[in-house]
N, C-alpha and C positions, 0 to 999 in steps of 0.2 A: 425672510428665509425661515423655514421651519428648524426647530431644534430637535434632532432625532437622537434617541437614546442609543448608545453603542450596544452591540450584541453582547450576550453573556455566553461564555464558552465553558462547558461542563464536560468532565470525563464521561465517556460513553461506553467504550469497550476496548479490549486489546485483541489484536489479531496476531496469533503465533502461526506463521505460514511456513510450511516445509516445502523446500525447493528441490527440483531435480537439477542435474548439472546444466550449466549455461550452454546454449547453442549459439555459437558466434557465426552470424551471417556475413560478416565482412563489412567493407565500406559501402555505404549506400549514398543516395543523393545528398543527404544532410548530415551524415556522420556514420560512425560504427554502429551496426545494427546487431542486437542481441535478443534472444528469446529465452526467458527463464521460466520453464514449466512449473506449475504449482501442483503439488502432490498431496497436500493434506494440511492438517493443522487443527487449531482450536480457536474458538471465539469465546471470550469471557468478559463479564461486566454486566451492563444493564440488559444485554442480550447475550445468549450463549448458544453454542453449537459446535458442529464439526465441519471444518473446511474440507470440501470435496476435492477428489483427484480430477480436477477439470480446470482449465484456464492457464493463463500465463501472464508474465510481465513482458511486454514488447518494449524494449529500451532503444533509445538512440543516444549515443555518446557523441557530443559535438566536439569540434576541434579545440574548444576551450576546456574540455574535460567534464563539462556539465552533463550528467545523465538525465535525460527526460524519460520519466517512468509512465507507463500506460498499462496498468494491471486490470485484468478482468477475470473474475472467478466467482465461485458460489459457495455457500455453506447451508447446511441443514440445521435448523434450530433444534434444541433438545426435545421440543414437542412436535417436531416433524415438518415445519414449514421450510420452504426453500427461499433463500435470499441471495440476490445477485449483488456483487460488489464491483464497482468501477472506481478505481483509485488512480488518479493521475498526479504527477508532481515532479520534483527535481531532487537530485542528490549531487552534492558537490563538496569539494574540499581541496586542500593542497595536493599537488600531484603525487607526492610520496605516500600520502595517506590513502589516496584513491587506488594507487597501485597495490598497496597491502590489502585493501578491501577486496579488489578484484581477484587477488591471489588466494582469497579465502582465509587470510591471516586474521587473528583476533585484532580488532581495531575499536578502541573506545569511541562510542557514539558522539562524545563531546568534541572529537577531532574533525568532524565533518557535519554537514547539514543534509537532512532528508525530510522534506516537508511535502504534504500532499493535500488534495481536496478529494473527498470520496462521496459517492452516491450509493446508497443501499436501497434496493427495490425488491418488493415482493407483491405477488398477487394474492397471497393467503389473506383471508379476511382479518385474522388476528394480528397481521403485521403490516397492513396497508399504511399505517401511520409512519412507517419508515420512508415511504415514497415522498413525503413533503418535508423531510428534514435535510439540513445542510451539515456536512462534517468536514473538519479539517484534521490532519494527522501529522504526527511526527514519528520517525521510524529509525530503525538500526538493523544492520545486516550482521548476522552471527554465523559465519561459515555457510552451512546449508539451510539456514532458517533466516527469516526476517521477522522483526516485531514491529507492528504498527499500532500506536495508541491513537484511537479516534476520539475526537471531542465534538460534541454537538454544539452548533451555533444557534443560540435561541434568542 
């Protein structure tokens, strides 16, 4: 059997995402369905830019309280390139903590878990290198914003 080296995880960027009010679609086939429109924000780190007023996080809250996250949105780099973000993951914690979070109350991120896998993609010649990278993220909700710290897996 081959001995493979474990990947190295490095800080890549922080996404500070501004959110519109949650649209509650009600119960669906697999749980409570919610759409959280994305209205803007900022990207800082090894890549930087402005999050555009486009996209949303399509969430399913299962009967166990685990939120399945499926966010798709875009940002424009400071030098003008467009980058798509697809970020999927889960958010979970004790029921009382999740209720406070859903109500928009301040909730320390160490009281729950928000983890994701992200793909960044661009057709811009200067940013095509993003298309072959793998990212993992950790996040926190702060009222009408969410922060996601992305790490490159190398």
